C-alpha positions in Angstrom: -39.1 -58.6 -59.2 -41.3 -55.0 -59.6 -44.4 -55.1 -61.1 -43.2 -52.6 -64.0 -39.8 -55.1 -64.2 -42.2 -58.0 -65.1 -43.8 -54.9 -67.2 -40.3 -54.1 -69.4 -39.5 -57.8 -69.8 -42.6 -58.3 -71.2 -41.8 -55.6 -73.7 -38.3 -56.3 -74.5 -39.8 -59.8 -75.6 -42.3 -58.1 -77.6 -39.5 -55.8 -79.2 -37.6 -58.9 -80.0 -40.5 -60.6 -82.2 -40.8 -57.4 -84.0 -43.9 -55.5 -82.2 -43.5 -52.4 -81.2 -42.0 -53.0 -77.5 -44.9 -52.2 -74.6 -45.5 -54.2 -71.9 -48.0 -54.6 -69.4 -48.6 -56.3 -65.9 -51.9 -56.5 -63.9 -50.9 -56.6 -60.0 -54.1 -57.7 -56.7 -52.8 -57.6 -54.0 -49.1 -58.4 -54.8 -50.0 -61.1 -56.6 -49.1 -61.2 -60.4 -52.7 -61.9 -62.3 -51.1 -61.3 -65.9 -48.2 -60.2 -67.8 -48.3 -59.6 -71.6 -46.6 -57.3 -74.0 -47.8 -55.9 -77.5 -49.1 -58.8 -80.0 -51.0 -56.8 -83.2 -48.8 -58.0 -85.8 -48.5 -62.1 -84.4 -52.1 -62.1 -83.5 -53.0 -60.0 -86.5 -55.3 -57.8 -84.5 -55.0 -53.7 -83.7 -56.8 -54.2 -80.1 -53.7 -56.6 -79.0 -51.9 -53.8 -76.9 -50.6 -55.3 -74.0 -53.0 -53.1 -72.1 -55.7 -55.1 -73.3 -54.1 -57.6 -73.4 -53.7 -57.9 -69.7 -57.0 -56.7 -68.7 -58.0 -59.3 -70.7 -56.5 -62.6 -69.0 -56.7 -61.2 -65.4 -60.9 -60.7 -66.2 -60.7 -64.2 -67.0 -58.5 -65.6 -64.1 -60.5 -63.5 -61.4 -63.6 -64.3 -63.2 -65.1 -60.8 -63.4 -65.0 -57.8 -66.0 -64.7 -55.0 -63.0 -61.0 -55.4 -61.5 -61.5 -53.7 -58.7 -58.5 -53.3 -56.6 -55.9 -54.3 -59.4 -53.5 -52.1 -60.7 -52.4 -51.9 -64.0 -48.2 -51.0 -64.5 -47.6 -50.2 -68.6 -44.1 -49.2 -70.1 -46.0 -46.5 -72.2 -49.0 -43.8 -71.4 -52.1 -45.9 -72.8 -53.3 -44.9 -75.7 -57.5 -43.6 -75.8 -58.7 -47.4 -76.5 -56.7 -48.5 -73.8 -57.5 -45.5 -71.5 -60.9 -46.3 -72.0 -60.6 -50.4 -71.5 -58.8 -49.1 -67.8 -61.8 -47.5 -67.1 -64.3 -50.0 -68.1 -62.5 -52.1 -66.3 -62.2 -50.4 -62.9 -58.6 -50.7 -62.5 -57.6 -49.0 -59.0 -54.1 -47.8 -60.2 -52.1 -46.7 -63.5 -48.4 -46.6 -63.5 -46.9 -46.0 -66.7 -43.5 -45.7 -67.8 -42.5 -43.2 -70.8 -45.0 -40.5 -71.9 -47.0 -40.7 -75.0 -47.1 -37.1 -76.7 -48.2 -38.3 -80.2 -50.6 -41.3 -78.9 -50.9 -40.7 -75.1 -54.8 -40.4 -74.1 -54.0 -39.7 -70.4 -51.5 -36.6 -69.6 -51.1 -36.2 -73.5 -53.8 -35.7 -76.6 -57.4 -36.5 -75.0 -56.6 -37.0 -71.4 -59.3 -39.4 -71.4 -59.8 -39.8 -67.9 -60.8 -35.8 -67.3 -63.5 -36.0 -69.5 -67.3 -36.1 -68.2 -67.7 -38.9 -70.1 -65.3 -40.9 -68.1 -67.3 -43.1 -65.7 -64.2 -44.4 -63.5 -61.1 -42.8 -63.6 -57.7 -44.6 -61.8 -55.1 -42.9 -60.0 -52.6 -42.4 -62.4 -48.3 -42.5 -61.8 -46.8 -41.4 -64.7 -42.6 -41.8 -65.3 -42.0 -45.1 -63.1 -39.6 -46.8 -65.1 -39.4 -43.8 -67.9 -35.8 -43.9 -69.3 -35.8 -47.8 -70.0 -38.9 -47.6 -71.1 -38.2 -44.9 -73.5 -34.7 -46.2 -74.4 -36.5 -49.8 -75.8 -38.8 -47.8 -77.8 -35.8 -45.4 -79.0 -34.0 -48.2 -80.1 -36.7 -50.3 -82.0 -37.7 -47.7 -84.4 -34.3 -46.5 -84.4 -33.5 -50.2 -85.8 -36.6 -50.2 -88.1 -35.9 -46.9 -89.5 -32.3 -47.3 -90.4 -30.6 -44.3 -88.5 
């Protein structure tokens, strides 16, 4: 499985338990270090976004807060909170699926990595498995809104 396929499975699993279907994976040298889906409801933690969960797990696994040489694959454009964590963790490359015009902070909104106060900006590649990622989100919210 590709890293984004791992992230999509994590997103699907998050959706099945009522979480917003976002999944993330961190890879270094071809090895998957961490995979997670959103857990904000389950954990009762507003910071339990998939990106933060995999950053925490990968940091513990490698024994460093700096994830040098690591790549993050996530199904949705990261928000400002997650972009900040990505920068602090020194993620090498960010690959994301669906753009988030309302809550995204990479290519939309504050464009976090373009700010002069940003200490580290990863290489960014958007639109990876964009259709599948967007369909998961659309189906999830349609079901909840009853449309």
